[in-house]
N, CA, C and O atoms as CSV, one atom per row, in Angstrom:
chain,resi,resn,atom,element,x,y,z
A,1,MET,N,N,-5.690,-5.959,-0.456
A,1,MET,CA,C,-4.696,-5.998,0.590
A,1,MET,C,C,-3.920,-7.309,0.565
A,1,MET,O,O,-2.830,-7.392,1.131
A,2,GLN,N,N,-4.454,-8.311,-0.070
A,2,GLN,CA,C,-3.734,-9.577,-0.131
A,2,GLN,C,C,-2.468,-9.445,-0.965
A,2,GLN,O,O,-1.474,-10.120,-0.697
A,3,GLU,N,N,-2.498,-8.576,-1.975
A,3,GLU,CA,C,-1.288,-8.339,-2.756
A,3,GLU,C,C,-0.215,-7.698,-1.879
A,3,GLU,O,O,0.967,-8.025,-1.988
A,4,LEU,N,N,-0.636,-6.789,-1.016
A,4,LEU,CA,C,0.304,-6.127,-0.116
A,4,LEU,C,C,0.921,-7.124,0.853
A,4,LEU,O,O,2.137,-7.124,1.049
A,5,THR,N,N,0.108,-7.963,1.453
A,5,THR,CA,C,0.642,-8.930,2.415
A,5,THR,C,C,1.575,-9.927,1.723
A,5,THR,O,O,2.587,-10.330,2.296
A,6,ALA,N,N,1.237,-10.322,0.501
A,6,ALA,CA,C,2.118,-11.234,-0.244
A,6,ALA,C,C,3.441,-10.548,-0.565
A,6,ALA,O,O,4.498,-11.177,-0.500
A,7,TYR,N,N,3.391,-9.270,-0.910
A,7,TYR,CA,C,4.604,-8.512,-1.211
A,7,TYR,C,C,5.487,-8.395,0.023
A,7,TYR,O,O,6.703,-8.564,-0.063
A,8,ILE,N,N,4.885,-8.108,1.162
A,8,ILE,CA,C,5.642,-7.987,2.415
A,8,ILE,C,C,6.281,-9.320,2.781
A,8,ILE,O,O,7.429,-9.359,3.223
A,9,GLN,N,N,5.547,-10.406,2.600
A,9,GLN,CA,C,6.070,-11.733,2.942
A,9,GLN,C,C,7.247,-12.123,2.065
A,9,GLN,O,O,8.071,-12.939,2.480
A,10,ASN,N,N,7.351,-11.565,0.868
A,10,ASN,CA,C,8.493,-11.863,0.001
A,10,ASN,C,C,9.800,-11.367,0.592
A,10,ASN,O,O,10.857,-11.934,0.319
A,11,PHE,N,N,9.742,-10.318,1.397
A,11,PHE,CA,C,10.956,-9.697,1.911
A,11,PHE,C,C,11.203,-9.959,3.392
A,11,PHE,O,O,12.346,-9.891,3.844
A,12,PHE,N,N,10.153,-10.256,4.155
A,12,PHE,CA,C,10.302,-10.423,5.594
A,12,PHE,C,C,9.616,-11.692,6.064
A,12,PHE,O,O,8.532,-12.030,5.588
A,13,ALA,N,N,10.237,-12.388,6.986
A,13,ALA,CA,C,9.633,-13.579,7.583
A,13,ALA,C,C,8.847,-13.120,8.817
A,13,ALA,O,O,9.427,-12.886,9.878
A,14,LEU,N,N,7.546,-12.996,8.673
A,14,LEU,CA,C,6.689,-12.504,9.751
A,14,LEU,C,C,5.617,-13.530,10.091
A,14,LEU,O,O,5.167,-14.291,9.234
A,15,VAL,N,N,5.221,-13.533,11.347
A,15,VAL,CA,C,4.080,-14.356,11.742
A,15,VAL,C,C,2.824,-13.613,11.305
A,15,VAL,O,O,2.865,-12.394,11.140
A,16,PRO,N,N,1.711,-14.313,11.113
A,16,PRO,CA,C,0.479,-13.676,10.612
A,16,PRO,C,C,0.010,-12.470,11.439
A,16,PRO,O,O,-0.507,-11.505,10.876
A,17,ASP,N,N,0.184,-12.514,12.771
A,17,ASP,CA,C,-0.250,-11.380,13.587
A,17,ASP,C,C,0.552,-10.123,13.264
A,17,ASP,O,O,-0.021,-9.040,13.149
A,18,GLU,N,N,1.860,-10.251,13.117
A,18,GLU,CA,C,2.705,-9.110,12.778
A,18,GLU,C,C,2.380,-8.588,11.383
A,18,GLU,O,O,2.373,-7.380,11.143
A,19,LEU,N,N,2.112,-9.507,10.479
A,19,LEU,CA,C,1.785,-9.130,9.106
A,19,LEU,C,C,0.500,-8.304,9.060
A,19,LEU,O,O,0.428,-7.317,8.327
A,20,GLU,N,N,-0.491,-8.689,9.818
A,20,GLU,CA,C,-1.754,-7.943,9.866
A,20,GLU,C,C,-1.562,-6.552,10.451
A,20,GLU,O,O,-2.186,-5.595,9.991
A,21,ILE,N,N,-0.712,-6.430,11.454
A,21,ILE,CA,C,-0.438,-5.120,12.057
A,21,ILE,C,C,0.213,-4.200,11.034
A,21,ILE,O,O,-0.172,-3.038,10.905
A,22,ILE,N,N,1.185,-4.711,10.317
A,22,ILE,CA,C,1.882,-3.897,9.312
A,22,ILE,C,C,0.927,-3.530,8.176
A,22,ILE,O,O,0.894,-2.375,7.753
A,23,ALA,N,N,0.163,-4.477,7.684
A,23,ALA,CA,C,-0.757,-4.221,6.573
A,23,ALA,C,C,-1.848,-3.228,6.971
A,23,ALA,O,O,-2.358,-2.504,6.116
A,24,SER,N,N,-2.212,-3.180,8.249
A,24,SER,CA,C,-3.258,-2.246,8.676
A,24,SER,C,C,-2.787,-0.797,8.638
A,24,SER,O,O,-3.612,0.115,8.690
A,25,LYS,N,N,-1.481,-0.565,8.549
A,25,LYS,CA,C,-0.941,0.797,8.484
A,25,LYS,C,C,-1.114,1.420,7.097
A,25,LYS,O,O,-0.971,2.634,6.946
A,26,PHE,N,N,-1.414,0.615,6.096
A,26,PHE,CA,C,-1.588,1.094,4.731
A,26,PHE,C,C,-3.072,1.249,4.426
A,26,PHE,O,O,-3.891,0.410,4.802
A,27,VAL,N,N,-3.399,2.330,3.740
A,27,VAL,CA,C,-4.788,2.613,3.372
A,27,VAL,C,C,-4.869,2.628,1.846
A,27,VAL,O,O,-4.127,3.367,1.198
A,28,PRO,N,N,-5.755,1.827,1.267
A,28,PRO,CA,C,-5.872,1.841,-0.193
A,28,PRO,C,C,-6.398,3.199,-0.681
A,28,PRO,O,O,-7.244,3.821,-0.037
A,29,LEU,N,N,-5.889,3.633,-1.804
A,29,LEU,CA,C,-6.281,4.908,-2.384
A,29,LEU,C,C,-6.758,4.656,-3.804
A,29,LEU,O,O,-6.041,4.074,-4.617
A,30,GLU,N,N,-7.969,5.099,-4.092
A,30,GLU,CA,C,-8.495,4.966,-5.444
A,30,GLU,C,C,-8.569,6.343,-6.068
A,30,GLU,O,O,-9.143,7.272,-5.501
A,31,LEU,N,N,-7.981,6.455,-7.239
A,31,LEU,CA,C,-8.010,7.716,-7.965
A,31,LEU,C,C,-9.144,7.696,-8.972
A,31,LEU,O,O,-9.427,6.668,-9.587
A,32,GLU,N,N,-9.792,8.843,-9.135
A,32,GLU,CA,C,-10.830,8.946,-10.149
A,32,GLU,C,C,-10.164,9.106,-11.512
A,32,GLU,O,O,-9.000,9.493,-11.607
A,33,LYS,N,N,-10.905,8.809,-12.541
A,33,LYS,CA,C,-10.376,8.898,-13.892
A,33,LYS,C,C,-9.888,10.328,-14.146
A,33,LYS,O,O,-10.612,11.292,-13.901
A,34,GLY,N,N,-8.664,10.451,-14.636
A,34,GLY,CA,C,-8.086,11.753,-14.933
A,34,GLY,C,C,-7.279,12.334,-13.791
A,34,GLY,O,O,-6.555,13.309,-13.993
A,35,ASP,N,N,-7.381,11.759,-12.579
A,35,ASP,CA,C,-6.600,12.235,-11.443
A,35,ASP,C,C,-5.212,11.609,-11.469
A,35,ASP,O,O,-5.011,10.535,-12.035
A,36,TYR,N,N,-4.268,12.290,-10.853
A,36,TYR,CA,C,-2.894,11.815,-10.780
A,36,TYR,C,C,-2.443,11.834,-9.329
A,36,TYR,O,O,-3.074,12.480,-8.492
A,37,TYR,N,N,-1.371,11.140,-9.024
A,37,TYR,CA,C,-0.844,11.128,-7.664
A,37,TYR,C,C,-0.339,12.492,-7.232
A,37,TYR,O,O,-0.445,12.851,-6.060
A,38,LEU,N,N,0.207,13.252,-8.166
A,38,LEU,CA,C,0.678,14.597,-7.870
A,38,LEU,C,C,-0.451,15.589,-8.092
A,38,LEU,O,O,-1.184,15.481,-9.076
A,39,LYS,N,N,-0.601,16.544,-7.203
A,39,LYS,CA,C,-1.619,17.559,-7.388
A,39,LYS,C,C,-1.240,18.431,-8.588
A,39,LYS,O,O,-0.067,18.582,-8.931
A,40,GLN,N,N,-2.252,18.984,-9.197
A,40,GLN,CA,C,-2.027,19.826,-10.372
A,40,GLN,C,C,-1.137,21.003,-10.005
A,40,GLN,O,O,-1.337,21.635,-8.967
A,41,GLY,N,N,-0.154,21.302,-10.854
A,41,GLY,CA,C,0.756,22.398,-10.609
A,41,GLY,C,C,2.007,22.001,-9.841
A,41,GLY,O,O,2.907,22.824,-9.674
A,42,ARG,N,N,2.087,20.773,-9.375
A,42,ARG,CA,C,3.268,20.305,-8.646
A,42,ARG,C,C,4.111,19.488,-9.620
A,42,ARG,O,O,3.601,18.921,-10.586
A,43,TYR,N,N,5.401,19.442,-9.345
A,43,TYR,CA,C,6.330,18.749,-10.231
A,43,TYR,C,C,7.016,17.609,-9.502
A,43,TYR,O,O,7.248,17.672,-8.295
A,44,CYS,N,N,7.329,16.587,-10.240
A,44,CYS,CA,C,8.010,15.436,-9.679
A,44,CYS,C,C,9.497,15.629,-9.775
A,44,CYS,O,O,10.260,14.760,-9.353
């Protein structure tokens, strides 16, 4: 999540409390080997 907060800080001047609120809205997602972001049978 530190990468996310650093990325957000590059574009917006936020106080640490606001930054934590925004970062808490994102949930990390780990994909298993062989999985893709798109479900099988769907097209980009």
